[in-house]
Steps between C-alpha positions, in 0.01 A plus 500: 500500500631834388486742813652808635706283719649289227570804275678694787688192605629433145580871443691505826724217378542639169594843639816340651617476148432860420707667770695803385322539183254759369228231468456419862259780607285482178491115552390537860236762402373276225478201731305689758253624242460156354447353851213745575306360203521158674457621857151337543655156456627315797843354530366171374670292776366291774457693818446843336167669409389845451190701579347830367680703771834323435453553122448867555788540731723297269433752221582791737827331604593473138439861447700600787784269386488669149546834673795362690662356193460845309665678790790264563833510320687224668475160293514280810206682669283465179562132492434460864171702458382222258587236740323673781205542284505131423522406862233752604248364245563140636470610864168686429356194326614246760220312664674213686737516797785353282466750216466779751814409695714452182381815321548696817854379526565564141388865529723530810805360321455725205458795725827412672682463168360835392669696774828303466614735223708712752700812421561666833492435873149627536357257241697226672342564833142509346569185308644308811184605713271387202678171490456439869144606486429261219659220670320554836165536306554165319616327824186614677266399208664161478468459879123567480465265217659224700267567780214505267591162341560346837135569572396320192477772245592429138737656252280452206211686645432852617470596870226301674246700691408217734838483666628330821737649742831415306360627181375818652838572661669416167296747312552783728874427498486516119321818525793635707733428217276670245474800731882517515493569120202745534704704770239457768625630852706355669627320202570825309851613609678356202295696239617853600856446401426267223248724312713820581848381423463279212461638133167693494389310194561178693302643786210570260491131416541389865248737657274567232461176305628210700344613826170572344500153321554329827215687668259400231601139479498476879146627523381261233676208667423564864173696504263204537707367789507831680124547475445170653743563783380865532486485891868442512610692187312814542668640819839399387487647167320816609772575750777438250321728244465778732857484639645462144324810355556713802859429536577534130332839473636637829857410412481631155441852654849506633701391184702740278594248238225476242537123454471436867178704523355280217633186662311586819199588281515161349483347837192709594328384181569142599281569805234634280502197287486282808171654588346283222619195685344636802173560330496159313151435610371794315389463135699810419826383632615332188409805287672713754835295483474497115458872483773572760734266308432666152521834646828425692686322216465812283580768772790331666672379181454868368651666797805288518560539127492872546743464781725304255498793269560745772804313621663419177421797295499781754693347806186570725455275800386722796225745560754784498628390151157504366444880575346664202528198274172582322673795338744260345260238366138588528368178338681265730410710806148478380488132476671455839238727658217319359616175628583632848153644522358165403710336765357747741140415393394829321172457316487434135820287513506125529651507856181674629251251384721200580518631873124585486407141403722340753381721770138418409561136510640531852194714611279221335680245713401703810844644587429871471763570768776362277374715213531809728855428577575434131338826407722688759803324341394602158475858611842473667661379173383816319763690699804337366368450140413880498836575651678337198277703263562832699877439447464455120275800435549757781867473619781681343653328201798288545787572261438199280638506148230476229458135370328417194174304562512134382198385310471145600497576875219754435307259295526249794383760754221588255378141494507484884320830525218394268461187710476702826257761344280238319442284817449809699186567275394189358428217760239281345758250346650442843172459672392261235826286532535523885197283574653226287832473679 
C-alpha cells in the first residue's frame, strides 16, 4: 500500500545519497508534497491504524515539515527531518503496545541523532542533556511495559481498560516515561538547556514537532484507560498540569535569553495540553487536544525558526540584542509577533481557540477551579510575550548591520503564519475530526 509513511521512509533513505548536492532540498520538498497526497492512507502494517483526527494531524505535520525543510540549509538536518516525519507518522498510527513502544523509541533515537551535530560547547551540553533525557524516558517506558506484561497485558493489543493492579501500575509508569518527553514537571529540567542550547532549527523539531506528536499519540493510546481509571488519574494529572503551567510561565518571566523564555513557554504549554488528559471524560477533550496540538505545532515551530534566523543572520540571542529589531526586518518581526500573540492566546489566532476548547472540556468535566488557574496562567504568559514584542518595536535600535532578507525562510514563515491564522478563524474541520480520534 502506498502511504505517507512509505513515501517519507523511502525518501529519507534516498536523501542519504543526495547529501552536498543541489538536489537534496528540492527532493525533500517533492517527497513531502507527494506524501501529502497519500496522507489518508495508513502505514499498511500490522499494529498500525489511522483515524480522522490522526489523518488531519498527519497532514498538518507534513505541512510543518515542509516549512522546516524550506527554512533549513544543513543537509543532515533536512535528511533527519524526513526520518523524524517517518517515525512520527508511525507513532501517530500505532495501536498496539508493541508498535507504540518501538515507534516511540525510534522517534527518541532520531531526535538524539539530530542534536549530535555539534559545533560548540553549548550545543554539546544541550545534546548530552537530550541524550540523557531520551535514555531515561525510554527506561521508564520499558519498565512500565514490563509491569504491564507481568500483569497479563499483551504486546499485540492496545491498553486494556479492565486492568488488574499490575497492569494499572505498569500503565502509569509508562505514562511517566511519556511525560518525560512532554516536559511535564518534575520531569522537565532537561528541556530548558536542550531547547535553548542546541541549534534553534533542531529545537523547532524537538519542541514543535516531536513533542506534539508524542502528545497526540499518547492521548490516542491511553485515553480510554485514563477514562476508566478516572478516580486515580484525575487528581494526579490535574496537579501535574497546574504545577507544569504555573512553573513554566513563572520562570519564563525572569529570563533574558529569548530561547530560554520560549523553552519555559514550551513547558507551560505542555501543562495546557495535559488538561485534555485531565478532562478525558468530556466529549470535548479529544477535540481540545487535537486543536491544541495543531495550534502548537505551527506556533512553536515558527518561533524557534525565527530564533534560528535571528541568531545566524543577526547575532541576536538576548532581549537586549533584540532592541529595535523591527526597524531592521519588519516582515520577520511581524511573523514573530503574530506567533507570540498566538502562544499568548490572543483572539483570531489558533492559540486562542485551542486554549478555549481545552478549557471548555475541563469545565465540562466539572473542574472549573482548574480552568480558573489555567486562565490566570494564560494571563501571566502575556507579560513575557508582550515583553519580547516591546523590545522589538519600542526599544532603541541595536547597531545591527543590514542583512538581505532570504526568500525561503520567509516563505517558510509565511506557511506557518497562514496555518496559525487559518485555524484561528476556521475551526469546523478540527471539531469534525476531533470526535473521531
